[in-house]
C-alpha positions in Angstrom: 25.6 10.8 -44.1 23.6 11.6 -40.9 21.0 9.1 -40.6 17.8 10.8 -39.7 17.5 13.9 -41.6 13.8 15.4 -41.8 12.5 13.3 -39.3 10.3 14.1 -36.7 11.1 12.9 -33.2 9.6 13.1 -29.8 11.3 11.4 -26.8 9.6 11.2 -23.7 12.0 11.7 -21.0 14.3 13.5 -22.4 15.9 15.5 -19.7 18.5 14.0 -17.1 17.2 13.6 -13.4 20.6 14.8 -11.8 23.8 16.4 -12.9 25.3 14.4 -16.1 23.3 13.3 -18.8 20.7 10.6 -19.2 19.5 8.3 -21.8 16.8 10.3 -22.8 19.3 13.1 -22.8 21.9 11.3 -24.7 19.0 10.0 -27.2 18.1 13.3 -27.9 21.4 14.9 -28.9 22.9 12.2 -30.7 19.2 11.9 -32.5 19.6 15.8 -33.1 23.2 15.8 -34.4 21.9 13.2 -37.1 19.4 15.7 -38.5 16.5 14.9 -36.1 14.1 17.6 -35.5 13.8 16.4 -31.5 10.7 17.4 -29.2 11.7 17.1 -25.8 9.0 16.4 -23.3 9.4 15.7 -19.7 7.5 16.8 -16.5 10.8 18.4 -15.5 10.8 21.8 -17.6 14.0 22.8 -16.5 15.8 19.8 -17.1 14.1 19.1 -20.8 15.0 22.8 -21.4 18.8 22.2 -20.9 18.2 19.6 -23.4 16.9 21.8 -26.0 19.5 24.6 -25.3 22.3 21.7 -25.7 20.7 20.5 -28.9 20.9 24.5 -30.3 24.2 24.7 -28.8 25.3 22.3 -31.0 23.8 23.7 -34.0 20.6 20.9 -34.2 16.7 21.8 -33.8 15.0 21.3 -30.9 11.5 22.1 -29.2 10.5 21.6 -25.5 6.8 20.1 -23.9 6.5 20.2 -20.6 3.8 17.3 -19.8 3.0 14.3 -17.2 2.3 11.2 -19.2 0.3 9.9 -16.5 -1.9 12.4 -17.5 -4.8 11.1 -19.8 -4.3 14.0 -22.3 -1.0 13.8 -22.7 -0.6 11.6 -26.0 -3.2 14.3 -27.4 -1.1 17.0 -26.0 1.9 15.5 -27.6 0.1 14.5 -31.2 -0.8 18.4 -31.1 2.8 20.0 -30.1 4.3 17.9 -33.3 1.8 18.7 -35.5 1.9 22.5 -34.6 5.8 22.1 -35.2 6.4 19.8 -37.9 3.4 18.3 -39.0 3.9 15.4 -36.9 5.9 12.5 -35.6 8.0 10.0 -37.8 10.1 8.2 -34.5 8.3 8.1 -30.5 10.7 7.0 -28.0 9.5 6.2 -24.3 12.1 6.6 -22.3 10.2 6.8 -18.8 10.8 4.8 -15.8 9.6 4.6 -11.8 10.8 2.2 -9.2 9.9 1.8 -5.6 12.0 -0.7 -3.7 10.4 -3.8 -2.4 9.3 -7.6 -3.2 5.5 -8.1 -3.7 4.5 -8.5 0.1 6.3 -5.1 0.9 4.6 -2.8 -1.9 1.7 -1.2 -1.5 -1.2 -0.9 -3.7 -0.8 3.3 -4.3 3.1 2.1 -5.2 2.1 -0.6 -7.5 -0.6 1.7 -9.3 1.7 4.6 -9.6 4.7 2.4 -11.1 2.4 1.1 -13.6 0.7 4.4 -14.2 3.9 5.3 -15.4 6.2 2.4 -16.7 3.2 1.0 -18.8 -0.1 2.6 -18.5 1.7 6.1 -19.7 3.2 4.3 -23.0 -0.2 2.7 -23.8 -2.6 5.8 -23.6 -0.1 7.7 -26.0 0.5 5.2 -28.2 -3.0 5.1 -29.3 -2.8 9.0 -29.5 0.0 8.0 -32.1 -0.5 5.3 -34.1 -3.3 6.7 -36.1 -1.2 9.3 -37.5 1.5 6.6 -37.8 -0.9 4.5 -40.1 -2.0 7.1 -41.9 1.6 8.0 -43.1 2.8 4.5 -43.4 5.5 4.3 -41.2 7.2 4.9 -38.3 9.5 3.8 -35.3 8.2 3.5 -31.8 10.7 2.4 -29.1 10.5 1.2 -25.9 13.0 1.8 -23.0 12.5 -1.2 -21.1 15.1 -2.4 -18.7 17.5 -5.9 -18.6 15.5 -6.3 -15.0 12.5 -7.7 -17.0 14.5 -10.8 -18.0 16.8 -10.7 -15.2 16.3 -11.2 -11.4 18.9 -8.9 -9.7 20.1 -9.2 -6.0 17.2 -6.2 -5.3 14.0 -6.6 -5.2 12.0 -3.7 -7.4 8.5 -6.3 -8.5 6.4 -3.7 -9.9 9.6 -2.0 -11.4 10.6 -5.6 -12.9 7.0 -6.6 -13.9 5.6 -3.8 -15.5 8.5 -3.2 -17.8 8.1 -7.2 -18.8 4.5 -6.0 -19.7 6.2 -3.3 -21.5 8.1 -5.8 -23.7 4.9 -7.3 -24.6 3.1 -4.1 -25.3 5.8 -3.5 -27.5 5.4 -7.1 -29.5 1.8 -6.3 -29.6 1.9 -3.2 -31.3 4.8 -4.4 -33.8 2.3 -7.0 -35.0 -0.9 -5.2 -35.4 1.0 -2.5 -37.1 3.5 -4.0 -39.6 1.6 -3.9 -42.4 1.1 0.0 -42.5 5.2 -0.3 -42.0 5.6 1.2 -38.7 7.9 -0.8 -36.6 8.3 -1.2 -32.7 11.4 -2.8 -30.6 12.6 -2.4 -27.1 15.5 -1.5 -25.7 16.7 -3.3 -22.3 19.7 -1.4 -20.4 21.4 -2.9 -18.2 24.1 -0.8 -15.6 23.8 2.3 -17.3 25.4 4.9 -15.2 23.3 7.8 -15.1 22.5 10.1 -13.1 19.1 8.1 -12.0 21.1 5.2 -11.3 23.3 7.6 -8.7 19.6 8.6 -7.1 19.8 4.7 -5.6 23.1 5.4 -3.9 23.0 4.8 0.1 23.7 7.0 2.7 26.7 4.5 3.6 28.4 4.2 -0.1 30.0 7.1 -1.9 29.4 7.3 -5.3 33.1 5.3 -6.6 32.0 2.2 -4.0 28.3 2.8 -5.7 30.0 2.4 -9.1 32.2 -0.3 -8.6 29.6 -2.6 -6.6 27.2 -1.7 -10.0 30.3 -3.0 -12.3 31.5 -5.9 -10.6 28.4 -7.5 -11.2 28.7 -7.6 -14.9 30.8 -9.6 -16.9 32.0 -6.9 -18.7 33.5 -5.6 -15.5 32.2 -2.0 -16.1 28.9 0.0 -16.3 27.6 1.3 -19.9 27.5 4.6 -20.8 24.1 6.5 -21.5 25.8 6.9 -25.0 25.2 3.4 -25.3 22.0 3.4 -25.5 21.9 6.4 -27.3 23.5 4.4 -30.2 21.0 1.1 -29.7 18.3 3.3 -30.3 19.6 5.5 -33.3 19.3 1.9 -35.2 16.0 1.4 -34.3 15.1 5.0 -35.3 16.7 4.7 -39.0 16.4 3.0 -41.7 18.8 0.8 -41.0 16.2 -1.0 -39.5 13.5 -1.1 -42.0 12.9 -4.5 -41.6 13.4 -5.3 -37.8 9.8 -5.1 -35.5 9.1 -6.6 -32.3 12.8 -7.2 -31.3 14.3 -6.8 -27.9 17.8 -5.3 -27.7 19.2 -5.8 -24.0 22.2 -3.7 -23.9 24.2 -4.7 -20.5 27.6 -5.9 -20.8 26.5 -9.5 -20.7 24.6 -9.2 -17.4 21.4 -10.9 -18.2 23.7 -13.9 -19.7 
């Protein structure tokens, strides 16, 4: 039996930033296969359009919204589009992330603000627009894609990314507590070393893709990277009614990296 039949889903970051499938695209495809109606939202219109086409090719229902989530009007635009299409939102997934390498001393204020605007403030502004509707219908599921970097210190220093993703978890817990009486759930997923187009953007010039992948895999107790489909399947649990009594949770999908 399909687990999201008729559910109205908005996925922020539904496109892939390169060749292959990223976490957002995998979630959009899987949720559509499970019967959901997917609003694919991304700053990259071409990438979001490719996700929509893939969903439609598989017989699913999807639409596109090109918007910058740091725009103060973004939340209103998302809610309006979902209302115009399907009369609202049942499931909201916030799957965007910006990372600039460097510790506290190396990080410039503008870089700090840019990362926080995308990783945290965008989620805050979006949820403020979606929550009133979810409260009115007395149900909803909000899923934040954080990062294992929020709870695990890697050899690479990305201070603004790590700190903002940690704050995103606390935002999720606060939303969960404040909205539990309305049967609105909010949970966080913490991906570890996932083999995505986004991750491959960080390949150093002196390393091949294979060398980069092997280096990442060796850091993980399971000795391999995860797949975007691992994240999608975990998110499906939080999106579905199977987790109807689960809120404020943190799910690490990291092959044991944070142990």
